[in-house]
C-alpha positions in Angstrom: 0.0 0.0 0.0 1.4 3.4 -1.0 2.3 5.8 1.8 0.2 9.0 1.6 0.8 10.6 4.9 3.7 11.0 7.5 3.0 12.1 11.0 5.6 13.3 13.5 5.5 13.3 17.3 6.4 16.6 18.8 8.4 16.0 22.0 11.5 14.0 21.4 11.2 14.1 17.6 10.6 17.7 16.5 11.3 19.4 19.8 13.7 18.5 22.5 14.1 19.4 26.1 16.8 22.0 27.0 18.6 19.5 29.1 21.2 22.0 30.3 18.5 24.3 31.6 16.8 21.4 33.4 20.1 20.2 35.0 21.0 23.8 36.1 17.5 24.4 37.4 17.5 21.2 39.5 21.0 22.0 40.9 20.1 25.6 41.7 17.0 24.7 43.6 18.3 21.6 45.3 16.0 19.2 43.4 16.8 15.5 42.8 17.8 14.7 39.2 14.6 14.0 37.2 12.5 16.1 39.6 11.4 18.5 36.9 10.3 15.7 34.6 8.4 14.0 37.4 6.7 17.2 38.4 5.5 17.9 34.8 4.6 14.5 33.5 4.5 12.1 36.5 1.1 13.2 37.9 -2.5 12.3 37.3 -2.9 15.9 36.2 -0.8 15.3 33.2 -2.9 12.3 32.1 -5.9 14.5 32.5 -4.6 17.7 30.7 -3.3 15.7 27.7 -6.8 14.6 26.8 -8.4 18.0 27.7 -10.1 16.7 30.8 -8.8 19.5 32.9 -7.6 23.1 32.1 -4.0 23.9 31.6 -4.0 26.2 34.6 -5.2 23.4 36.8 -2.4 21.1 35.6 0.2 23.9 36.1 -1.0 24.4 39.6 -0.3 20.7 40.3 3.1 21.1 38.7 3.9 24.1 40.8 3.0 22.2 44.0 5.1 19.2 42.9 8.1 21.5 42.2 7.8 23.2 45.6 7.4 19.8 47.3 10.6 18.5 45.5 12.6 21.6 46.4 11.1 22.3 49.8 10.8 26.0 49.0 8.9 28.5 46.8 9.7 28.1 43.2 9.4 30.0 39.9 6.1 29.6 38.1 5.4 26.2 36.6 4.5 28.0 33.3 7.9 29.7 33.2 9.6 26.3 33.8 7.5 24.6 31.1 8.0 27.4 28.5 11.8 27.2 28.9 11.9 23.5 28.2 11.1 23.5 24.5 13.9 25.7 23.1 15.6 23.1 21.0 13.9 22.4 17.6 15.5 19.6 15.5 16.2 21.4 12.3 17.0 18.2 10.4 13.6 16.8 11.2 11.8 20.1 10.4 13.6 20.2 7.0 12.7 16.6 6.4 9.0 17.4 7.1 9.1 20.3 4.7 10.6 18.2 1.9 8.1 15.4 2.4 5.2 17.8 2.1 5.8 18.1 -1.6 4.7 14.4 -2.0 2.8 13.5 1.2 0.4 14.9 3.7 2.5 15.8 6.7 1.2 16.3 10.2 2.0 16.4 13.9 0.5 13.7 16.1 1.3 14.4 19.7 0.3 13.9 23.3 0.4 17.5 24.5 -1.6 20.4 25.9 -3.5 23.2 24.1 -0.4 25.4 24.6 1.5 23.6 21.8 0.3 25.6 18.8 0.4 29.1 20.2 3.2 28.9 22.7 5.6 26.5 21.0 5.0 26.0 17.3 4.1 29.6 16.4 7.1 31.2 18.2 9.4 28.8 16.5 7.9 29.6 13.1 6.7 26.1 12.4 2.9 26.4 13.0 1.8 26.7 9.4 4.1 24.0 7.8 1.7 21.1 8.7 -1.3 19.9 6.8 -2.8 18.9 10.1 -2.0 19.0 13.8 -3.6 16.2 15.9 -3.3 17.4 19.4 -4.4 14.9 22.1 -5.8 17.7 24.3 -8.0 18.9 21.5 -9.3 15.5 20.2 -9.7 14.0 23.7 -7.7 10.9 23.0 -4.0 10.2 23.7 -1.5 7.8 22.2 -1.3 4.8 22.2 -5.1 4.6 22.0 -6.0 3.5 18.4 -8.6 6.3 18.2 -6.0 9.1 17.9 -4.2 7.4 15.0 -7.5 6.8 13.2 -8.4 10.4 13.8 -5.1 11.4 12.2 -5.7 9.2 9.1 -9.2 10.5 8.7 -8.0 14.1 9.0 -5.8 13.7 5.9 -8.2 11.5 4.0 -6.0 8.4 4.1 -6.4 4.8 5.3 -4.3 3.8 8.4 -2.1 1.6 6.2 -1.2 4.6 4.1 0.1 6.5 7.1 3.5 6.4 8.8 4.0 7.7 12.4 7.4 8.7 13.8 7.7 8.6 17.6 10.4 8.5 20.3 8.4 6.2 22.6 8.2 2.5 21.8 4.7 2.3 23.3 3.4 4.8 20.9 5.1 3.1 18.0 3.4 -0.2 19.0 0.1 1.7 19.3 0.4 3.1 15.8 1.2 -0.3 14.4 -1.8 -1.9 16.3 -4.0 0.8 14.7 -2.8 -0.2 11.2 -0.1 2.5 10.7 3.4 1.9 9.7 5.7 3.3 12.4 9.3 4.3 13.2 11.0 4.5 16.5 13.2 7.6 16.5 15.9 7.9 19.2 17.8 10.8 17.7 19.8 9.3 14.9 18.7 11.3 11.8 20.4 9.0 9.3 18.8 6.0 10.9 15.4 7.8 10.7 15.6 8.5 7.0 16.8 4.9 6.4 13.8 3.5 8.3 11.4 5.8 6.4 12.9 4.6 3.0 12.4 1.0 4.1 8.7 1.8 4.6 8.4 3.2 1.1 8.8 6.9 2.0 10.7 8.9 -0.6 12.9 11.1 1.5 
């Protein structure tokens, strides 16, 4: 079956954490290594906000409380911490998506919050380069649920078997495959990524 659409996860594929900022923040505030990650994504609040069940402000309040608990003192605002994380865009991956768009439908398929479009993609100049953005918080379904992959395929008028999804988490790759997609596990090696895409029939 011919590939008609390629979807990219955001965090870990298009955008990357500013690891130096996180390490310096944790050291400055006396937090254990991994404390920021745990505060942001290790709570029930994250699981709720990523499918739009709670408002972003409610999630950020939980994050703020977790940061203060981890540091044992008042902390900078959770929104300030979150907004500093996504400073590193993978320009190779962005250029790949731009090239692919001449022959394929190209989209983002991400477990995220409603802040993604206006507070991350737009400031980095990459909001309008996608045919579609499937944001878990807006569709109310998160990977690896098959429903979000089916929603992505439907949004570009393709069958699941005509779609490829690129993700940095194995569970989401397996979810994509279970939903009928072809999928690639991307762990940061761009040459390997393009080789895997070519093996799936993507002209890149």
